[in-house]
C-alpha positions in Angstrom: 132.7 164.6 -3.8 133.8 164.6 -0.2 137.1 163.8 1.4 137.3 162.9 5.1 140.5 162.3 7.1 140.1 160.9 10.5 143.4 161.3 12.4 142.2 159.2 15.4 141.2 156.3 13.2 144.2 156.9 10.9 141.9 156.6 7.9 141.0 158.5 4.8 137.6 158.2 3.1 136.7 159.6 -0.3 133.0 159.6 -1.1 132.3 160.2 -4.8 128.5 160.6 -4.6 125.6 160.3 -2.3 124.1 157.1 -3.7 123.3 154.3 -1.2 126.1 151.9 -0.5 125.0 148.4 -1.2 128.2 146.5 -0.8 131.8 147.0 0.4 134.8 145.0 -0.6 138.4 145.0 0.7 140.4 145.0 -2.5 143.8 145.2 -0.9 144.9 145.1 2.8 143.4 148.2 4.3 141.7 149.5 1.1 137.9 149.2 0.9 135.7 150.1 -2.0 132.0 150.9 -1.6 129.6 150.1 -4.4 126.1 151.3 -5.2 123.2 149.3 -6.6 124.6 149.8 -10.2 127.9 148.2 -9.0 129.7 151.6 -9.4 132.4 152.6 -6.9 131.1 155.4 -4.8 133.5 155.4 -1.9 137.1 154.5 -1.2 138.5 154.0 2.3 142.2 153.7 3.1 143.1 152.5 6.6 146.4 152.7 8.5 147.1 155.9 6.5 150.2 157.0 8.4 151.9 153.7 7.8 151.6 154.0 4.0 154.1 156.8 3.6 156.8 158.2 5.8 156.3 161.6 4.3 152.5 161.8 4.8 151.4 165.1 6.3 147.7 164.9 7.4 147.7 168.6 8.4 147.8 169.8 4.8 145.9 168.5 1.8 146.0 169.8 -1.7 143.4 169.5 -4.4 144.4 169.7 -8.0 142.4 169.5 -11.2 143.9 169.2 -14.6 
């Protein structure tokens, strides 16, 4: 799994695996899901990231597993 934050593009991309992306769909304004050939979600892109939360701090990310 890879997480990429692009401050210039104001976007976050979460890639779940390395399978080939066959189709992408905007499921909500600024939220795009990428699908592989098995119709599984393999990527999530969130655009206009800084506008989604007034408390968002792109300089610090935390990873938590439960």
